[in-house]
TILUM-898723 format. One record per residue (C-alpha): residue in one letter; z, x, y. Coordinates in steps of 0.02 Angstrom, whole numbers, padded with zeros to 5 digits, always signed. Layout:
N
AZXY
...
END
This chain:
1030
M-00830-01561-00299
F-00966-01657-00224
C-01031-01780-00379
D-01204-01862-00381
L-01274-02001-00492
V-01448-01957-00528
G-01579-02080-00513
S-01478-02223-00410
T-01634-02265-00287
Q-01736-02308-00448
L-01581-02398-00520
S-01566-02508-00342
A-01753-02566-00360
R-01732-02600-00550
L-01570-02702-00566
D-01501-02854-00481
P-01378-02831-00338
E-01236-02871-00440
D-01274-02783-00590
L-01297-02631-00468
R-01113-02675-00394
D-01050-02671-00577
V-01140-02496-00627
I-01067-02411-00475
G-00910-02478-00494
A-00899-02422-00681
Y-00976-02251-00621
H-00827-02256-00488
R-00699-02284-00587
A-00750-02148-00727
V-00749-02032-00595
A-00579-02093-00516
E-00504-02085-00680
I-00560-01908-00744
I-00534-01827-00567
A-00353-01891-00563
R-00313-01834-00761
F-00356-01663-00693
E-00260-01692-00544
G-00389-01688-00423
F-00413-01820-00256
V-00566-01934-00222
A-00583-01905-00032
K-00745-01996-00002
Y-00858-02112-00093
M-01025-02117-00026
G-01128-02230-00122
D-01181-02149-00269
G-01085-01982-00219
V-00916-01939-00229
L-00830-01804-00149
A-00673-01737-00231
Y-00528-01593-00177
F-00423-01493-00306
G-00286-01407-00231
Y-00245-01557-00099
P-00146-01632-00052
R-00039-01538-00187
A-00100-01359-00248
H-00088-01314-00427
E-00094-01154-00522
H-00280-01169-00579
D-00367-01289-00464
A-00539-01206-00475
E-00515-01233-00669
R-00473-01389-00660
A-00609-01441-00548
V-00743-01350-00673
R-00672-01438-00815
A-00653-01612-00734
G-00854-01568-00693
L-00882-01556-00880
A-00780-01704-00932
L-00887-01805-00794
V-01056-01756-00850
E-01004-01784-01039
A-00923-01963-00998
V-01039-02045-00856
P-01180-02050-00986
R-01064-02145-01114
L-01015-02277-00998
E-01026-02451-01086
L-01133-02544-00964
I-01199-02725-00960
T-01389-02656-00932
E-01453-02505-01017
C-01499-02392-00882
G-01428-02209-00953
L-01320-02142-00809
Q-01309-01959-00783
V-01221-01848-00649
R-01256-01674-00555
I-01120-01589-00499
G-01095-01458-00356
I-00906-01351-00350
A-00866-01223-00224
T-00703-01144-00185
G-00645-01096-00020
L-00508-01143+00133
V-00524-01291+00225
V-00434-01392+00351
V-00395-01573+00293
G-00372-01676+00450
D-00301-01849+00492
L-00351-02027+00404
T-00493-02086+00491
G-00576-02259+00474
S-00497-02422+00407
G-00510-02527+00250
E-00618-02455+00113
A-00711-02331+00252
Q-00532-02253+00275
E-00549-02064+00247
R-00476-01901+00258
G-00586-01779+00358
V-00600-01599+00306
V-00665-01456+00406
G-00736-01302+00323
E-00894-01221+00242
T-00847-01272+00076
P-00897-01458+00056
N-01066-01427+00143
L-01083-01286+00002
A-01025-01401-00142
A-01145-01527-00077
R-01281-01395-00061
L-01264-01341-00241
Q-01261-01501-00308
T-01435-01534-00255
L-01495-01370-00363
A-01412-01462-00526
Q-01533-01539-00641
P-01461-01699-00731
G-01308-01671-00842
M-01275-01490-00758
V-01118-01416-00667
V-01169-01287-00537
I-01019-01165-00451
A-01011-01059-00303
P-00964-00865-00329
S-00787-00902-00264
T-00766-01020-00402
R-00864-00915-00529
R-00719-00774-00481
L-00574-00877-00515
T-00633-00964-00671
G-00658-00782-00759
G-00689-00819-00944
Y-00635-00977-00972
F-00818-01052-00960
D-00974-00990-01027
Y-01119-00983-00884
R-01276-00957-00870
E-01325-00853-00697
L-01449-00952-00581
G-01468-00794-00443
G-01468-00795-00277
V-01526-00974-00205
A-01582-01025-00030
L-01480-01157+00045
K-01490-01269+00200
G-01389-01208+00331
F-01344-01035+00239
G-01415-00884+00327
E-01416-00772+00169
P-01444-00834-00017
V-01306-00893-00128
S-01273-00843-00286
A-01254-00983-00398
W-01197-01014-00583
Q-01224-01163-00716
V-01062-01180-00814
V-01116-01216-00994
A-00971-01264-01081
E-00807-01217-01101
S-00771-01022-01191
A-00718-00985-01364
V-00592-00859-01289
E-00429-00912-01370
S-00309-00833-01247
R-00300-00878-01067
F-00242-00695-01030
E-00414-00622-01100
A-00504-00768-00999
Q-00437-00701-00852
H-00471-00512-00905
E-00661-00507-00944
I-00645-00322-00899
A-00570-00197-00995
L-00384-00196-00965
T-00284-00078-00874
P-00158+00048-00981
L+00004-00039-01002
I+00129+00047-00861
G+00320+00062-00869
R+00355-00035-01027
E+00401+00091-01156
E+00566+00019-01193
E+00509-00134-01214
V+00364-00088-01333
E+00486+00007-01429
L+00606-00134-01444
L+00462-00233-01521
R+00422-00100-01644
R+00593-00101-01707
R+00594-00290-01714
W+00421-00292-01830
S+00490-00156-01945
Q+00639-00273-01960
A+00526-00409-02012
E+00411-00322-02109
K+00549-00287-02232
G+00592-00482-02261
E+00725-00477-02112
G+00612-00608-01996
R+00651-00582-01798
V+00609-00688-01659
V+00594-00611-01479
L+00581-00730-01338
L+00489-00634-01180
V+00550-00714-01020
G+00466-00656-00851
E+00395-00741-00700
A+00217-00756-00673
G+00117-00579-00678
I+00255-00479-00716
G+00170-00427-00882
K+00221-00532-01027
S+00041-00567-01102
R-00001-00381-01064
L+00142-00325-01165
T+00102-00448-01328
R-00083-00361-01309
A+00006-00191-01328
L+00094-00253-01469
L-00070-00310-01560
E-00163-00147-01516
G-00014-00054-01595
L-00026-00152-01740
A-00207-00160-01777
A-00201-00032-01928
E-00056-00107-02013
P-00085-00243-02136
H-00028-00397-02078
L-00080-00596-02051
R-00079-00654-01860
L-00066-00832-01791
R-00098-00840-01617
Y-00029-01009-01521
F-00081-01030-01335
C+00005-01180-01228
S-00109-01239-01087
P-00064-01326-00922
H-00195-01447-00951
H-00131-01523-01105
R+00064-01507-01077
N+00057-01697-01143
S-00068-01672-01273
A+00029-01684-01451
M+00018-01501-01554
F-00121-01441-01446
P-00105-01259-01470
V-00073-01287-01657
I-00237-01380-01679
S-00335-01264-01552
Q-00260-01116-01659
I-00332-01201-01819
E-00498-01233-01755
H-00507-01054-01698
A-00446-00986-01856
A-00566-01094-01953
G-00715-01036-01836
F-00771-01219-01787
L-00921-01224-01684
R-00971-01351-01551
D-01120-01409-01645
N-01040-01421-01821
T-01038-01582-01900
A-00876-01648-01989
E-00937-01600-02150
Q-00954-01409-02092
K-00779-01415-02006
L-00712-01502-02164
A-00773-01347-02272
K-00718-01210-02144
L-00543-01301-02145
D-00537-01297-02333
L-00563-01119-02338
L-00430-01091-02225
L-00305-01192-02299
A-00340-01126-02477
R-00264-00950-02427
A-00094-01020-02402
A-00115-01127-02574
A-00086-01296-02471
E-00068-01469-02559
P-00196-01593-02553
E-00082-01698-02460
A-00050-01568-02332
V-00229-01533-02324
D-00259-01713-02291
L-00111-01699-02151
I-00185-01573-02058
T-00370-01645-02074
D-00301-01801-01990
L-00215-01681-01850
L-00390-01629-01813
S-00467-01809-01820
L-00563-01761-01965
P-00582-01885-02122
A-00463-01862-02268
S-00527-01786-02411
H-00400-01867-02531
P-00361-02043-02428
A-00176-02110-02460
P-00069-02248-02421
E-00046-02248-02233
P+00121-02175-02166
S+00230-02239-02020
P+00189-02142-01862
Q+00366-02037-01893
Q+00342-02008-02065
R+00181-01950-02025
K+00228-01829-01894
E+00376-01758-02005
K+00247-01717-02148
T+00132-01623-02041
L+00257-01528-01980
A+00321-01484-02153
A+00144-01464-02205
L+00128-01327-02062
L+00294-01245-02105
A+00238-01229-02284
Q+00081-01146-02209
V+00186-00994-02137
D+00270-00995-02290
G+00131-00965-02385
L+00044-00857-02273
A+00220-00739-02274
Q+00212-00743-02468
E+00046-00637-02444
Q+00079-00509-02305
P+00208-00488-02157
V+00151-00621-02005
L+00141-00597-01840
I+00162-00754-01740
L+00126-00761-01547
F+00162-00909-01459
E+00123-00894-01283
D+00162-00989-01103
L+00308-01087-01193
H+00327-01173-01003
W+00166-01270-01024
I+00212-01315-01219
D+00201-01504-01273
P+00352-01589-01345
T+00283-01607-01519
S+00238-01426-01545
L+00409-01380-01474
E+00497-01476-01603
L+00378-01365-01727
L+00418-01210-01658
T+00603-01233-01642
A+00584-01269-01849
I+00492-01107-01858
V+00629-01006-01761
D+00755-01065-01899
R+00639-01038-02028
V+00571-00865-02006
Q+00747-00787-02031
R+00724-00769-02214
L+00532-00721-02207
P+00426-00561-02170
V+00382-00651-02001
L+00387-00598-01798
L+00404-00723-01701
L+00341-00668-01523
A+00356-00802-01381
T+00323-00791-01181
A+00389-00896-01060
R+00445-00912-00880
P+00608-00920-00820
E+00605-01099-00793
F+00599-01132-00999
M+00757-01180-01085
P+00741-01139-01258
P+00819-01277-01358
W+00863-01172-01511
P+01041-01128-01521
S+01087-00944-01517
H+01046-00849-01688
A+01082-00658-01734
H+00894-00655-01771
V+00824-00693-01593
T+00815-00580-01451
A+00799-00647-01281
L+00695-00511-01169
S+00677-00527-00991
L+00552-00417-00892
T+00613-00336-00744
R+00491-00263-00595
L+00405-00108-00611
S+00485+00040-00508
R+00396+00110-00364
R+00342+00248-00464
E+00275+00144-00581
C+00190+00028-00463
V+00109+00202-00397
A+00036+00248-00569
L-00033+00076-00586
V-00118+00084-00420
E-00195+00263-00461
Q-00249+00178-00631
I-00340+00040-00541
T-00433+00145-00413
G-00482+00266-00549
G-00363+00405-00473
K-00448+00396-00301
V-00317+00420-00179
L-00280+00276-00055
P-00229+00290+00118
D-00039+00302+00131
E-00028+00174+00247
I-00129+00046+00118
L-00026+00094-00026
E+00147+00063+00072
Q+00074-00100+00123
I+00026-00152-00075
L+00180-00091-00138
A+00278-00194+00015
R+00194-00340-00036
T+00175-00339-00223
D+00362-00328-00256
G+00345-00210-00411
V+00236-00384-00505
A+00086-00306-00598
L-00033-00446-00586
F-00010-00443-00399
I-00018-00262-00393
E-00190-00267-00473
E-00252-00403-00386
L-00209-00360-00210
T-00281-00177-00242
K-00454-00231-00319
T-00448-00352-00148
V-00424-00190-00055
I-00553-00085-00140
E-00680-00208-00145
G-00666-00256+00028
D-00752-00168+00188
M-00588-00095+00261
L-00589+00074+00143
I-00724+00213+00132
D-00770+00279-00027
M-00757+00472-00005
G-00775+00507-00187
D-00604+00584-00246
R-00508+00468-00115
Y-00529+00325+00007
T-00516+00331+00194
M-00490+00191+00314
A-00642+00121+00398
G-00549+00058+00548
P-00378+00005+00601
L-00257-00051+00469
P-00277-00241+00449
S-00147-00353+00369
L-00187-00381+00179
A-00247-00559+00140
I-00172-00645-00004
P-00300-00615-00154
T-00394-00791-00185
T-00337-00743-00373
L-00163-00773-00336
H-00192-00911-00183
D-00182-01062-00304
S-00025-00993-00411
L+00072-00954-00242
M+00020-01130-00170
A+00057-01223-00318
R+00252-01160-00314
L+00273-01214-00134
D+00176-01384-00162
R+00311-01424-00323
L+00430-01432-00190
A+00321-01533-00071
P+00500-01611+00020
V+00568-01452+00078
K+00409-01365+00088
E+00421-01370+00264
V+00583-01274+00271
A+00504-01145+00185
Q+00348-01132+00308
I+00477-01121+00459
A+00581-00979+00364
A+00393-00901+00323
C+00375-00889+00516
I+00540-00812+00536
G+00501-00667+00419
R+00518-00632+00239
D+00721-00621+00289
F+00784-00739+00380
D+00960-00796+00445
Y+01034-00972+00411
D+01091-01004+00596
L+00906-00964+00673
L+00822-01061+00534
A+00940-01212+00579
A+00920-01190+00776
V+00724-01188+00746
S+00708-01333+00611
G+00836-01447+00690
M+00871-01529+00522
P+01062-01598+00496
E+01164-01451+00399
D+01175-01570+00235
G+00980-01570+00218
L+00947-01389+00272
R+01071-01327+00142
S+00989-01461+00013
A+00822-01391+00040
L+00889-01209+00048
E+00967-01238-00125
A+00800-01323-00207
L+00715-01164-00142
R+00845-01049-00215
H+00839-01148-00380
A+00648-01134-00386
E+00672-00942-00364
L+00558-00940-00207
V+00694-00885-00087
I+00875-00773-00149
P+01019-00761-00029
R+01081-00593+00027
G+01233-00518+00095
L+01405-00575+00049
S+01422-00714+00184
G+01268-00808+00097
E+01192-00844+00260
L+01064-00738+00244
F+00899-00757+00139
S+00745-00679+00088
F+00579-00742+00007
K+00585-00669-00166
H+00402-00610-00150
A+00315-00575+00009
L+00158-00645-00060
V+00258-00806-00073
R+00314-00793+00104
D+00125-00764+00153
A+00064-00915+00064
A+00186-01028+00158
Y+00154-00955+00314
A-00044-00960+00283
G-00038-01160+00247
L+00002-01192+00422
L-00117-01231+00551
K-00121-01106+00697
S-00068-01223+00821
R+00094-01255+00708
R+00114-01072+00698
V+00111-01049+00884
Q+00240-01193+00903
L+00359-01112+00781
H+00357-00953+00840
A+00369-01001+01015
A+00540-01103+00952
I+00594-00951+00863
A+00589-00859+01023
R+00671-00972+01115
A+00820-00980+00982
I+00828-00801+00977
E+00823-00779+01179
Q+00969-00927+01207
S+01087-00890+01061
F+01061-00734+00966
A+01096-00595+01085
H+01138-00475+00958
L+00949-00477+00905
V+00885-00460+01072
E+00974-00298+01100
T+00966-00218+00925
E+00793-00283+00871
P+00686-00327+01017
E+00545-00286+00907
T+00586-00459+00833
L+00585-00554+00983
A+00441-00469+01043
H+00331-00508+00883
H+00370-00691+00901
L+00313-00688+01086
T+00160-00623+01046
E+00130-00749+00896
A+00166-00882+01011
G+00035-00827+01137
L+00153-00763+01263
P+00098-00587+01288
E+00177-00556+01463
K+00354-00578+01386
A+00303-00479+01231
A+00263-00339+01318
G+00424-00278+01381
Y+00502-00297+01222
W+00381-00201+01132
L+00424-00071+01263
R+00614-00089+01231
A+00591-00080+01020
G+00473+00062+01056
K+00605+00174+01148
I+00737+00126+01029
A+00640+00172+00877
A+00599+00345+00962
S+00767+00380+01005
R+00819+00355+00819
Y+00660+00475+00781
A+00566+00323+00692
N+00415+00389+00753
I+00298+00304+00653
E+00389+00128+00707
A+00391+00185+00879
I+00199+00203+00876
A+00171+00039+00803
H+00292-00047+00944
M+00203+00040+01086
R+00021-00007+01014
R+00064-00194+01007
G+00142-00187+01169
I-00011-00109+01233
E-00119-00244+01160
A+00000-00375+01236
V-00032-00295+01421
R-00208-00302+01388
R-00205-00483+01361
F-00141-00525+01537
P-00226-00506+01724
S-00235-00338+01776
G-00131-00281+01915
A+00006-00137+01978
T+00132-00210+01868
N+00032-00226+01713
D-00023-00031+01748
R+00153+00015+01774
L+00208-00072+01597
E+00062-00007+01518
L+00106+00183+01580
D+00293+00168+01531
L+00220+00113+01349
Q+00083+00246+01351
F+00215+00369+01405
V+00328+00334+01245
L+00186+00323+01142
G+00125+00509+01191
P+00272+00618+01110
C+00275+00510+00957
L+00097+00546+00928
I+00119+00723+00942
A+00253+00730+00811
T+00156+00620+00697
Q-00030+00654+00713
G-00020+00808+00817
V-00123+00860+00990
R-00285+00865+00902
S-00298+00685+00858
N-00411+00561+00933
A-00270+00444+00958
Y-00168+00567+01067
A-00318+00616+01176
A-00351+00421+01194
T-00169+00414+01255
V-00174+00562+01355
T-00340+00499+01450
R-00273+00319+01478
A-00106+00377+01543
R-00186+00496+01676
E-00309+00353+01723
L-00145+00245+01762
C-00064+00376+01864
E-00196+00402+01962
R-00227+00228+02000
L-00040+00184+02036
G-00006+00355+02145
D+00129+00457+02143
T+00208+00434+01995
P+00348+00537+01905
E+00254+00533+01739
Y+00101+00624+01825
P+00154+00807+01803
H+00195+00763+01613
V+00028+00694+01582
I-00048+00837+01660
Q+00031+00947+01541
W-00013+00840+01403
S-00190+00862+01441
A-00166+01048+01462
Y-00088+01055+01298
M-00259+00992+01208
H-00319+01156+01270
F-00161+01245+01218
V-00151+01210+01029
R-00337+01249+01029
A-00295+01432+01101
E-00400+01389+01257
L-00282+01499+01353
P-00354+01525+01506
Q-00387+01324+01518
A-00212+01293+01459
L-00125+01421+01589
D-00218+01333+01730
G-00158+01150+01671
F+00014+01198+01647
T+00015+01301+01829
A-00056+01142+01915
A+00074+01043+01818
L+00222+01153+01884
G+00149+01135+02055
L+00146+00958+02037
A+00320+00949+01970
E+00399+01068+02098
A+00331+00949+02239
A+00389+00806+02183
E+00553+00881+02132
N+00543+00826+01963
R+00643+00942+01870
P+00613+00880+01693
A+00418+00912+01728
A+00461+01081+01809
V+00573+01135+01671
N+00413+01104+01521
A+00295+01161+01662
M+00382+01325+01661
R+00399+01333+01475
T+00220+01307+01445
V+00172+01441+01563
G+00290+01556+01486
A+00217+01509+01304
T+00043+01515+01359
L+00089+01699+01445
L+00170+01740+01276
F+00022+01706+01154
M-00101+01805+01299
G-00009+01949+01269
R+00073+01955+01439
L+00249+01966+01386
V+00338+02022+01530
E+00290+01878+01630
G+00299+01763+01485
R+00489+01817+01475
R+00519+01801+01667
M+00445+01610+01647
L+00538+01581+01504
E+00711+01629+01570
R+00664+01538+01737
S+00635+01383+01624
L+00807+01383+01543
A+00892+01423+01691
E+00822+01262+01774
F+00867+01181+01608
D+01038+01217+01609
M+01069+01136+01785
C+00989+00964+01707
D+01117+00835+01669
E+01107+00719+01525
A+00964+00601+01577
E+00852+00739+01649
S+00877+00829+01485
L+00819+00697+01370
A+00679+00673+01490
T+00607+00843+01441
R+00566+00771+01263
A+00397+00699+01343
T+00320+00853+01259
A+00406+00801+01078
W+00537+00901+01070
D+00685+00976+01179
A+00651+01099+01306
G+00806+01188+01287
V+00767+01229+01094
A+00581+01259+01126
G+00623+01378+01277
N+00738+01482+01167
L+00632+01488+01000
Q+00453+01544+01126
L+00582+01668+01211
S+00647+01730+01048
W+00474+01768+01002
T+00450+01851+01174
L+00592+01966+01152
W+00546+02022+00982
A+00369+02083+01031
L+00452+02177+01173
G+00581+02255+01078
Y+00732+02177+01075
P+00766+02111+00887
D+00953+02078+00917
M+00919+01997+01074
A+00757+01887+00986
R+00885+01832+00856
A+01029+01793+00953
R+00905+01680+01053
M+00837+01593+00896
G+01029+01555+00832
V+01056+01467+00997
A+00904+01365+00979
L+00940+01323+00812
Q+01134+01281+00835
R+01071+01170+00989
A+00929+01086+00883
E+01050+01045+00747
A+01168+00967+00872
I+01065+00842+00957
G+00986+00794+00795
H+00812+00776+00854
P+00707+00793+00685
H+00552+00861+00771
T+00645+00966+00873
E+00716+01022+00714
A+00572+01062+00612
Y+00486+01157+00768
G+00646+01272+00772
A+00643+01306+00593
Y+00468+01350+00588
Y+00481+01478+00740
A+00627+01543+00651
S+00539+01577+00503
V+00391+01673+00579
L+00538+01754+00677
H+00615+01821+00523
A+00454+01861+00450
F+00419+01971+00594
C+00587+02066+00573
R+00530+02102+00378
A+00679+01971+00314
P+00582+01875+00186
A+00728+01785+00118
V+00791+01721+00280
A+00605+01666+00328
H+00587+01574+00168
A+00740+01477+00192
H+00682+01425+00366
A+00510+01369+00307
E+00602+01267+00174
R+00706+01188+00300
C+00541+01144+00397
L+00460+01073+00259
A+00587+00968+00199
L+00603+00891+00369
S+00406+00884+00389
E+00383+00793+00235
E+00519+00678+00273
H+00466+00615+00450
G+00283+00646+00425
F+00250+00807+00549
E+00085+00853+00497
L+00077+01009+00594
W+00231+01098+00537
R+00212+01035+00361
N+00060+01137+00333
R+00130+01307+00434
S+00281+01292+00366
R+00204+01290+00180
A+00095+01428+00236
V+00247+01538+00282
R+00348+01480+00135
R+00216+01551+00007
I+00179+01737+00103
C+00371+01757+00090
A+00403+01694-00100
N+00258+01821-00124
Q+00347+01968-00046
F+00521+01952-00149
D+00430+01876-00300
P+00292+01993-00325
S+00223+01891-00493
S+00192+01745-00366
D+00017+01691-00342
S+00025+01603-00194
L-00088+01713-00056
A-00241+01627-00110
A-00194+01465-00094
V-00114+01515+00078
S-00303+01594+00119
G-00379+01431+00094
E-00250+01314+00175
L-00262+01424+00324
A-00452+01419+00323
E-00451+01219+00317
F-00314+01212+00443
V-00392+01308+00567
G-00553+01203+00540
T-00463+01064+00602
G-00442+01140+00778
Y-00258+01201+00786
Q-00283+01382+00842
I-00130+01420+00928
S-00016+01552+00841
S-00127+01554+00711
T-00159+01746+00739
A+00040+01748+00680
L-00011+01684+00506
Y-00160+01798+00503
A-00047+01942+00525
L+00089+01895+00397
L-00036+01859+00263
S-00142+01998+00285
Q+00025+02109+00267
A+00059+02023+00105
F-00118+02069+00040
L-00097+02250+00093
A+00075+02261+00001
R-00027+02206-00149
R-00161+02315-00125
Q-00286+02170-00105
L-00399+02269+00019
M-00545+02152+00014
S-00443+01996+00066
A-00335+02100+00168
R-00496+02134+00263
E-00551+01971+00283
I-00383+01900+00342
V-00378+02051+00469
G-00563+02009+00513
K-00526+01825+00556
G-00366+01860+00640
L-00471+01986+00776
A-00608+01880+00806
T-00478+01746+00840
A-00402+01851+00960
E-00564+01887+01045
Q-00625+01711+01061
T-00468+01617+01107
S-00368+01756+01211
E-00208+01740+01092
R-00175+01933+01092
F+00009+01953+01069
L-00018+02007+00905
E-00187+02119+00903
A-00113+02272+00905
E-00028+02218+00747
L-00196+02158+00675
L-00269+02327+00719
R-00135+02424+00648
Q-00161+02322+00480
K-00348+02367+00491
A-00318+02532+00486
R-00179+02531+00349
A-00320+02459+00240
L-00417+02602+00274
V-00286+02733+00241
I-00250+02656+00085
E-00432+02655+00019
G-00458+02819+00059
G-00625+02913+00061
P-00733+03037+00163
G-00727+03002+00346
V-00586+02856+00329
L-00438+02955+00411
T-00532+02973+00564
D-00577+02784+00585
A-00404+02748+00536
Q-00334+02871+00678
K-00428+02784+00804
L-00378+02623+00773
L-00188+02663+00777
E-00224+02746+00937
E-00313+02583+00984
S-00165+02482+00934
R-00043+02586+01008
A-00121+02582+01177
L-00140+02382+01177
A+00039+02376+01126
Q+00102+02498+01277
S-00010+02389+01389
Q+00080+02238+01341
K+00261+02312+01331
A+00249+02259+01154
R+00395+02394+01098
S+00405+02326+00922
L+00217+02327+00885
E+00198+02518+00975
L+00336+02576+00849
R+00245+02518+00709
A+00089+02587+00741
A+00161+02754+00803
A+00252+02745+00642
D+00085+02729+00542
L-00005+02863+00673
A+00133+02991+00626
R+00130+02950+00444
L-00050+02997+00457
H-00002+03160+00552
R+00114+03208+00426
D+00000+03182+00284
Q-00111+03311+00370
G+00027+03431+00384
R+00029+03411+00573
Y+00225+03391+00574
A+00266+03434+00763
E+00140+03310+00820
A+00205+03163+00718
R+00381+03205+00789
E+00320+03216+00964
L+00237+03038+00940
L+00366+02949+00861
T+00524+03004+00941
P+00490+02942+01112
V+00458+02769+01044
Y+00612+02758+00912
S+00720+02830+01065
W+00670+02692+01186
F+00752+02559+01060
T+00937+02511+01092
E+00958+02376+00970
G+00884+02312+00803
F+00943+02470+00702
D+00954+02361+00553
T+00796+02296+00539
P+00661+02400+00414
D+00547+02441+00551
L+00691+02535+00639
Q+00758+02610+00485
E+00603+02657+00405
A+00565+02764+00586
K+00711+02836+00574
A+00698+02902+00400
L+00517+02962+00444
L+00598+03073+00589
E+00715+03149+00491
E+00584+03198+00378
L+00499+03264+00496
G+00642+03368+00541
END
């Protein structure tokens, strides 16, 4: 706050210096007294100007509000100063809110002051120059925090010296008439009440009992922001249509020592007092109010005196104690009188701020209401200890935090149903701990900031995920909780540097405090409910709220943070070897924050490897990225390149698993890894990285380019005698040949890859997972598809069994999901929808759990296709079409012809010919564009099948041509399973034309070729058809 005495220059010209000194002294004393009353701090006297801080040296819960109240008090008090000279003093005031750094004491004697660095004091001084005499002008930051506590006049954007953009400003006119602090803080419509159904029901039951004359008291207890006032508001809304009377009392943090403040405020509000009412007008209104309860003349006078109004019926002056007792009795009589008229709801909010005399009255009311139709609902924070004894009619109700589901619902209400990015939602949930106010304010801060882009029905990230800042609306209350424990605040800040969870031994090592002092400090923090003990040992602690920890951390200067993080890192390295081994990310974090990136990078790498080995891909990605950031902060060189390559090499497979090969992040990793390999020269990672690069072509089904890349990777791996890289390269060459329809070559390469894999030792086997899945499992999966197409269904299913067994044995989630998807498609090829559906369900469950986007989308499609086959009433195929189109539109083309073939077959089975033709057309177009031809024969057969089902002149000729084309293509690929299907459909066409012998001669040699798979529907139907043909 900057307060300026108006016209001081003219005063100095008019007054004798000694008189001027007295005037300025009186002004300074008035300012100091009022600022102290509102717990501010006078930082500097500058002749006629005064600079004051609120929130320093100790934060309070409503510092911005305190500053404005002090400003209003100053503009009212200074003109009333009794001075020797009649000079009519006035002040003008500017107030701004923001973070500053308060420095050390400078100067000496009366010139001594505590300097402050930051924009806020300058802004307050500039706003003061805008103010007219007797005016308080505030900045937008202060306006946001003071909400509906005051009435304002908007001054618009004003140009201020030293500020590049116009600054919005408001004049504070006066305190507002809003009765409730909760309502003042919520000027805009409230969000719907979430998750308090049981509490609302209890309050309704207590009200029903009170209505029948069985008075009840409910004490709602809960920490700040948990929802006490919101719950009382819900009760008020629920009773709005029911006949009753209300008495609402609100305690204030600024009037804890103002006797009967909530009672006086309630009476003034109920009577309708206005600021400009005369004493006579107020008395008239008060008489009307008290007449309702048939108050006795003496009671009227006592209440009149309580409001500092002249008595209507003067009586002998009682002693102060007698006056107090009679006043309390008169107020109790008021409650009795109103209860005779209608049931009464008494609300007494924020008892933790109640003054002693009001508490005495409340205690008497608690005892009195059990015989009246009254519900007394009081709210308080946990530190309030009720002085009344336990009564049967009194219920204490503690509000607990919201569940995760309720928190998510509240976030959705605040965003208007727009979906937040998962990472943002998780940060909000993690840092707000189920406290409704925290959730509201942090969510509003996020959506009103610039980290999100509004896409209409959802929000997307505008850039990398930043750490969410403490909302300014919560900053004061959080800091106040810490500052109330000033002697142990430093312990809380050291603990905050360690993290939300901290260990006593580590805290002791860093703080250097004697054990008695440290344990005493922790006990104080525990008693204040800032930290809570965890575990049986009692040596582990956590901050009760993440935002309290954040506030403690934010209160440290950056230089002090660096010192503390360095001390924590030293202590961990020297005395906590188990943390170094099991949680290297903890040490890496402290080294990074201590400005020691050279040491931090290696620990980030170790942490990433541990996370990746546990299949915690999201965590591994985060560790690798922080390690890469650390590497880039120290000078370049071969050693640094080697370390960064190690980090990138762990990062790549994790990105494949979670974001897919088409992601920009994966492309950037491949590009950087290749650059590092070429810079270092002759690295064992190079063949893998070349393969990663080729894999980007592979997923887009750019198969000729992918084949060239994989073949180059194979040559590099064999030249370097790098078996893991060679195994992967052989497998990916084989897989590419499979999808191109070169089945025999593909089988040969896949079998060669598996033979080489069998010779790998354990370390080499693990190294094959550089492509994000186990090469032994992947090779068998792709070989199973190849064998099925080649006409070996039993061998294909056996290979699939081997693959799934190994996937389960190694317990690698991404490999398991990969295997389950391939198994679902294979069994769909074999026309076993129930088995395929089970595998698709397994893949979907793994994908949902671990965030495998690629397999989640594909398994969902297979599951719906299969469900449609064994449940004809299912209407899931249209959804599959849309999802498949969206999925393919992202660029993931590889094996999409398999989904097209399965989906079109399902449409044909339901005689949905238009949809079937559309899907077949897309499949054939994909085969032509991408060279993914291994199911092209099947798509041609399905196109013919649609013509046959439709019928009509000339259709059969076109169908026969398509079937002959399908059969010829399958023969050229040695795809016996597809050739059998085309031959069987062509034989049926001949049969329907009466050409039995031709049909038999066509189908017999194809069927006779098979030596296995006779339990599959394709072979069973072919056999039945041959028997029919004789």
